[in-house]
C-alpha positions in Angstrom: 33.8 180.1 29.2 36.1 178.0 31.4 37.6 174.8 29.9 38.4 171.6 31.8 41.9 170.9 33.1 42.2 168.1 30.6 41.3 170.4 27.7 43.8 173.0 28.9 46.5 170.4 29.1 45.7 169.3 25.6 45.9 172.8 24.3 49.2 173.4 26.0 50.6 170.2 24.5 49.3 171.2 21.1 51.1 174.6 21.3 54.4 172.9 22.3 54.2 170.4 19.5 53.4 173.2 17.0 56.2 175.4 18.2 58.7 172.5 18.2 57.8 171.7 14.6 57.9 175.3 13.4 61.0 176.3 15.3 62.9 173.4 13.8 61.6 174.1 10.3 62.1 177.9 10.3 64.0 178.9 13.4 62.9 180.5 16.7 63.2 184.0 15.3 61.5 183.1 12.1 58.2 182.2 13.5 55.6 184.4 15.3 53.2 183.4 18.1 50.3 183.9 15.7 51.6 181.3 13.4 52.2 178.9 16.2 48.7 179.4 17.5 47.3 178.8 14.1 49.3 175.6 13.6 48.0 174.3 16.9 44.4 175.2 15.9 44.1 177.7 18.7 43.8 181.5 19.1 46.6 183.9 19.7 45.1 184.6 23.2 45.1 180.9 24.1 48.9 180.8 23.7 49.4 183.6 26.3 47.0 181.8 28.7 49.7 179.0 28.9 53.0 180.8 28.3 54.1 184.2 29.5 56.3 184.8 26.5 57.5 183.4 23.3 60.8 182.6 25.0 59.1 180.5 27.6 57.3 178.6 24.9 60.6 178.2 23.0 62.2 176.6 26.1 59.3 174.1 26.3 59.4 173.4 22.6 63.2 172.7 22.7 62.7 170.4 25.7 60.0 168.5 23.8 62.3 168.1 20.8 65.2 166.9 22.9 62.9 164.4 24.6 62.0 163.1 21.1 65.6 162.8 20.2 66.4 160.8 23.4 63.5 158.5 22.7 64.8 157.9 19.2 68.2 157.2 20.5 66.8 154.6 22.9 64.3 153.1 20.4 66.8 150.3 19.8 68.9 148.9 22.6 71.5 146.3 23.3 71.7 145.0 26.9 69.7 148.0 28.0 72.0 150.5 26.4 71.1 152.5 23.2 72.2 150.8 20.0 74.3 153.8 18.9 75.3 152.2 15.6 71.6 152.1 14.5 71.1 155.6 15.9 74.0 156.9 13.8 72.6 155.1 10.8 69.4 157.0 11.3 70.9 160.3 12.2 73.5 160.7 9.4 71.3 160.1 6.4 70.2 162.1 3.4 66.6 161.8 4.6 67.5 163.7 7.8 68.6 166.7 5.7 65.1 167.4 4.5 63.2 166.4 7.7 63.7 169.4 10.0 60.3 169.1 11.7 60.9 165.7 13.5 64.7 165.5 13.6 67.3 166.6 16.2 66.4 170.1 17.4 70.1 170.8 18.1 71.1 170.3 14.5 68.2 172.5 13.4 68.9 175.3 15.9 72.5 175.2 16.9 73.4 178.3 15.0 70.8 180.5 16.7 70.7 179.1 20.2 73.5 181.4 21.2 71.3 184.4 20.4 68.5 183.2 22.7 68.3 183.6 26.5 70.2 181.8 29.2 67.5 179.3 30.0 67.3 178.0 26.4 71.1 177.9 26.2 71.2 175.8 29.4 68.6 173.4 28.1 70.5 173.0 24.8 73.7 172.2 26.8 71.7 169.7 28.9 70.4 167.9 25.8 73.8 167.8 24.3 75.3 166.2 27.4 72.5 163.5 27.5 73.8 162.4 24.1 77.4 162.8 25.1 77.0 160.5 28.1 75.5 157.7 26.0 78.5 157.8 23.6 80.9 158.2 26.5 79.8 154.9 27.9 80.1 153.1 24.6 83.6 154.5 24.0 84.7 153.5 27.5 83.4 150.0 26.8 85.2 149.9 23.5 88.5 150.9 25.0 88.8 151.2 28.8 91.2 153.9 29.8 90.6 156.1 26.8 89.6 159.7 27.1 86.0 158.7 26.6 84.3 162.0 27.6 86.4 164.2 25.3 85.9 161.8 22.4 82.1 161.6 23.0 81.9 165.4 23.1 83.5 165.6 19.7 81.4 162.8 18.3 78.1 164.5 19.2 79.4 167.9 18.0 80.4 166.3 14.8 76.9 164.7 14.4 75.2 168.1 15.0 77.6 170.1 12.9 77.7 167.7 9.9 73.9 167.7 9.6 73.9 171.5 9.7 76.7 171.8 7.1 75.2 169.1 4.8 71.8 170.9 5.0 73.5 174.2 4.0 75.1 172.6 1.0 72.4 170.2 -0.1 70.4 172.4 -2.5 73.4 174.0 -4.1 75.8 171.0 -4.1 74.3 167.7 -3.1 77.6 165.9 -3.7 79.3 168.0 -1.0 76.4 167.2 1.4 76.8 163.5 0.8 80.6 163.7 1.3 80.1 165.5 4.6 77.8 162.8 5.9 80.2 160.0 4.8 83.2 161.7 6.2 81.5 162.4 9.5 80.5 158.8 9.9 84.1 157.7 9.2 85.6 160.1 11.7 82.9 159.2 14.3 83.8 155.5 14.0 87.4 156.4 14.6 86.6 158.5 17.6 84.4 155.8 19.1 87.4 153.4 18.7 85.2 151.1 16.7 86.1 148.9 13.7 85.9 151.0 10.5 82.8 150.2 8.5 83.1 149.2 4.8 81.9 151.6 2.0 78.2 151.6 1.5 77.0 149.3 -1.2 75.6 150.8 -4.4 72.1 152.1 -3.9 72.5 152.6 -0.2 71.8 155.9 1.4 74.6 158.3 2.2 75.8 157.9 5.7 74.4 154.4 6.2 76.8 151.8 7.5 76.9 148.8 9.9 76.9 149.9 13.6 80.1 150.1 15.5 80.9 146.9 17.4 
């Protein structure tokens, strides 16, 4: 029985959402196509009607997650530019450590992307550079003439890496995870040539601080 183009598009989108969620939660190599199909409420055969391989689906799922991250970054703006202070407040939090499914796909998959194919690696690099360019513009505004691109590349790598490290430590040593997030935010503020933020008030989440000026 043939389905409408609209229904086919819905099914394809459902598979991408399901794959994006499961890949972030359990890794690309940790999830099979049968599990993705089940999560999407579809059959195994339906997946292959839309994607020639798991790798092709993984590329679409990564793109979907990166688009989500970009939307999150631009959810709050100042003069048409992303409010990167607010974005950092949201990114470097204890809550982010336990929310794999809807958070940055780069921090969830950085350690395994290198084992995937060239197309996935290229998309990862593209998503990384989207974030870098946003921070580069902010750094250049904060101090014209600085090496804004180099600083921005380190900022974004620090964001991704600090979440990955804090997640690795969180179950066994939550204090280390908290220290990683706080230290990352301090160093990022320095790299962005922004005014240092004061220590978080008692009861505030780890990693939260006023946005850079």
